[in-house]
C-alpha positions as CSV (number, residue, x, y, z in Angstrom):
1,M,-0.1,-0.1,0.2
2,M,2.8,2.1,0.8
3,A,4.8,1.3,-2.2
4,A,1.8,2.1,-4.3
5,E,1.3,5.8,-2.5
6,S,5.0,6.4,-2.8
7,S,4.8,5.4,-6.7
8,E,1.9,7.8,-7.3
9,G,3.7,10.5,-5.9
10,V,6.7,10.1,-7.9
11,T,4.6,10.0,-10.7
12,S,2.7,13.1,-9.9
13,E,5.9,14.9,-9.2
14,S,7.5,13.8,-12.8
15,L,4.9,15.2,-14.3
16,D,4.7,18.7,-12.4
17,Q,8.5,18.7,-13.5
18,K,8.0,17.9,-16.9
19,R,5.2,20.7,-17.2
20,A,7.4,22.8,-15.9
21,R,10.1,22.0,-18.3
22,L,7.9,22.7,-21.1
23,A,6.5,25.9,-20.1
24,E,10.2,27.0,-19.7
25,L,11.2,25.2,-23.1
26,K,8.5,27.8,-24.8
27,S,9.3,30.8,-23.1
28,Q,12.8,30.0,-24.4
29,V,11.4,29.3,-28.2
30,A,9.4,33.1,-28.1
31,A,12.3,34.6,-27.0
32,L,14.3,33.6,-29.7
33,E,11.4,33.8,-32.3
34,A,11.1,37.4,-31.0
35,E,15.0,38.0,-31.3
36,L,15.0,36.6,-34.8
37,A,12.4,38.9,-35.9
38,A,13.8,41.7,-34.5
39,A,17.2,40.9,-36.3
40,E,15.2,40.2,-39.6
41,G,12.9,43.3,-39.7
42,P,9.2,42.9,-40.6
43,R,8.2,40.4,-43.2
44,W,6.8,41.7,-46.3
45,R,3.1,40.8,-46.8
46,G,1.0,42.2,-49.5
47,E,-1.4,44.7,-48.2
48,G,-4.7,46.1,-50.2
49,Y,-5.2,45.1,-53.7
50,Y,-2.0,42.2,-54.9
51,T,-2.0,43.5,-58.4
52,A,1.1,40.8,-59.8
53,Y,-1.0,38.3,-57.6
54,Y,-4.4,38.5,-59.3
55,A,-2.8,38.5,-62.6
56,T,-0.6,35.7,-61.9
57,S,-3.4,33.7,-60.7
58,G,-5.7,35.1,-63.7
59,F,-2.9,33.6,-66.1
60,F,-3.4,30.2,-64.4
61,L,-7.2,30.5,-64.1
62,G,-7.8,31.4,-67.7
63,M,-5.8,28.3,-69.2
64,L,-8.9,26.1,-67.1
65,G,-11.6,28.4,-68.7
66,A,-10.0,27.8,-72.3
67,S,-10.0,24.0,-71.5
68,V,-13.5,24.2,-70.9
69,S,-14.7,26.2,-73.6
70,L,-12.1,23.8,-75.9
71,L,-13.5,20.4,-74.5
72,L,-17.0,21.7,-74.8
73,N,-16.5,22.8,-78.7
74,V,-15.1,19.2,-79.4
75,I,-18.2,17.7,-77.8
76,G,-20.5,20.1,-79.8
77,A,-18.4,19.3,-83.0
78,S,-18.8,15.6,-82.3
79,V,-22.2,15.8,-82.0
80,F,-23.0,17.5,-85.1
81,G,-20.8,15.2,-87.1
82,R,-18.1,18.0,-87.7
83,H,-14.1,17.5,-87.2
84,P,-13.4,17.2,-83.6
85,L,-11.0,20.2,-83.3
86,E,-12.8,22.2,-86.0
87,L,-12.7,25.5,-84.0
88,I,-8.5,24.8,-83.6
89,R,-8.6,24.4,-87.6
90,V,-10.5,27.5,-88.4
91,Y,-8.5,29.3,-85.7
92,L,-5.5,28.4,-87.6
93,T,-6.7,29.9,-90.7
94,F,-5.1,33.4,-89.1
95,P,-1.5,32.3,-89.6
96,L,-2.1,29.5,-92.4
97,G,-4.9,30.4,-94.2
98,E,-7.5,28.6,-96.0
99,K,-5.1,25.2,-96.0
100,A,-5.6,24.8,-92.3
101,L,-9.2,23.7,-92.9
102,E,-7.9,20.5,-94.5
103,L,-5.9,19.7,-91.4
104,E,-6.7,16.2,-89.8
105,Q,-4.3,15.1,-87.6
106,G,-0.7,16.2,-86.5
107,V,1.5,18.5,-84.7
108,T,0.3,21.4,-86.2
109,L,-3.4,20.9,-84.5
110,A,-1.9,20.1,-81.3
111,I,0.4,23.7,-81.6
112,G,-3.1,25.2,-82.6
113,C,-4.6,23.7,-79.4
114,C,-1.8,25.2,-77.4
115,L,-1.6,28.5,-78.7
116,Y,-5.5,28.5,-78.3
117,L,-4.6,27.9,-74.3
118,G,-2.6,30.1,-74.4
119,T,-4.8,33.0,-75.8
120,G,-6.9,32.0,-73.2
121,M,-4.5,32.3,-70.4
122,L,-3.8,36.1,-71.5
123,F,-7.4,36.9,-71.8
124,G,-8.2,35.4,-68.5
125,M,-5.3,37.5,-66.9
126,I,-7.6,40.6,-68.1
127,L,-11.0,38.7,-66.8
128,H,-9.5,37.7,-63.0
129,L,-8.0,41.6,-63.0
130,I,-11.2,42.5,-63.8
131,L,-13.3,40.3,-61.3
132,S,-11.0,41.0,-58.6
133,R,-11.0,44.5,-58.9
134,I,-14.7,44.8,-58.9
135,A,-14.7,43.0,-55.6
136,H,-11.7,44.4,-54.1
137,G,-10.0,41.4,-53.6
138,A,-12.4,39.7,-51.6
139,A,-12.8,36.5,-51.8
140,E,-16.9,37.0,-50.5
141,F,-17.7,37.9,-53.8
142,P,-21.7,36.8,-55.0
143,L,-21.7,34.1,-57.4
144,A,-24.9,35.7,-59.6
145,R,-22.8,39.0,-59.8
146,R,-19.6,37.4,-60.8
147,L,-21.6,35.5,-63.4
148,A,-23.4,38.7,-64.7
149,I,-20.0,40.6,-65.1
150,A,-18.5,37.4,-66.9
151,T,-21.4,37.5,-69.3
152,V,-20.6,41.2,-70.3
153,A,-16.9,40.5,-70.4
154,G,-17.3,37.3,-72.6
155,L,-19.9,38.8,-75.0
156,A,-17.6,42.3,-75.5
157,L,-14.7,40.1,-75.8
158,W,-16.3,38.0,-78.7
159,L,-18.0,40.9,-80.4
160,I,-14.3,43.2,-80.2
161,N,-12.1,39.9,-81.4
162,F,-14.5,39.0,-84.2
163,Y,-16.4,42.1,-85.6
164,G,-13.8,44.9,-84.1
165,V,-10.3,42.8,-85.1
166,L,-11.0,39.9,-87.1
167,S,-13.3,41.1,-89.6
168,W,-10.6,43.1,-91.3
169,L,-7.4,42.3,-90.0
170,Q,-7.4,38.5,-91.7
171,P,-9.0,39.6,-95.1
172,M,-5.8,42.4,-95.0
173,L,-3.3,39.9,-93.9
174,F,-4.6,36.3,-95.8
175,G,-7.0,37.2,-98.3
176,G,-10.1,35.7,-96.3
177,N,-12.3,36.2,-93.4
178,W,-12.5,32.5,-92.5
179,I,-12.6,33.1,-88.6
180,V,-15.9,35.2,-88.9
181,E,-17.4,33.5,-91.8
182,Q,-16.8,29.6,-90.8
183,I,-17.6,29.8,-87.3
184,P,-21.5,30.4,-86.5
185,W,-22.1,33.4,-84.8
186,W,-24.0,31.3,-81.7
187,V,-21.1,29.0,-81.4
188,A,-18.6,31.8,-80.9
189,A,-20.6,33.4,-78.6
190,A,-21.1,30.1,-76.0
191,T,-17.5,29.9,-76.8
192,H,-16.5,32.9,-75.1
193,L,-19.7,32.7,-72.2
194,S,-18.2,29.5,-71.4
195,F,-15.0,30.5,-71.1
196,A,-16.0,33.7,-69.0
197,W,-18.5,31.9,-66.9
198,T,-15.6,29.3,-65.9
199,M,-13.4,32.2,-64.8
200,A,-16.7,33.4,-62.6
201,L,-16.9,30.1,-61.1
202,V,-13.3,29.3,-60.3
203,Y,-12.4,33.2,-59.1
204,P,-12.5,32.1,-55.5
205,L,-9.1,29.9,-56.1
206,G,-7.5,33.4,-57.4
207,V,-8.3,35.0,-54.1
208,Y,-4.9,36.6,-52.5
209,R,-5.0,35.3,-48.7
210,P,-2.4,37.2,-46.8
211,Y,-0.4,35.1,-44.6
212,R,-0.9,35.6,-41.0
213,S,1.2,33.8,-38.3
């Protein structure tokens, strides 16, 4: 009986010593961290609207948006009995002319897909900057409002690209207006809208959240 009481006393004393030692170590760690922080100076932390971050994240999210719009075009073209990469073939008429419409497979179409994704990354950066600027960088940005803004931006992008630029630039450079004439207006509009709506949906993934120690 006395041996058991003695064992309990030793255990209790040992735990108290360990707790005291742990508290002492925590105090030493806190003191060392304070000394290091004072020696290194204040850490940089993005405050307010972080333009470079939103441009970079928009660049990546734009690739997602372009991938979705391209996938929908592949599915749609297959449903209507067209070449799965019909959209890419038509877009490649800008550098290659009418002969791009005869492409069936190969590296050229693969490069065309990469160019499509690259263009989406560029426009994604612009659209993400617009969305984040309107939201002042806040993550709590209502989806309905994001979709409304994306709809306006997507349609504006389509009208400017097709009828403000390509309608005269491609004929002037390559002697044909294949992009505007070969792609139905509703397909072009839907392609731009699917891209813009995807950007609106994935917007929270590109919101800057400052690190807080």
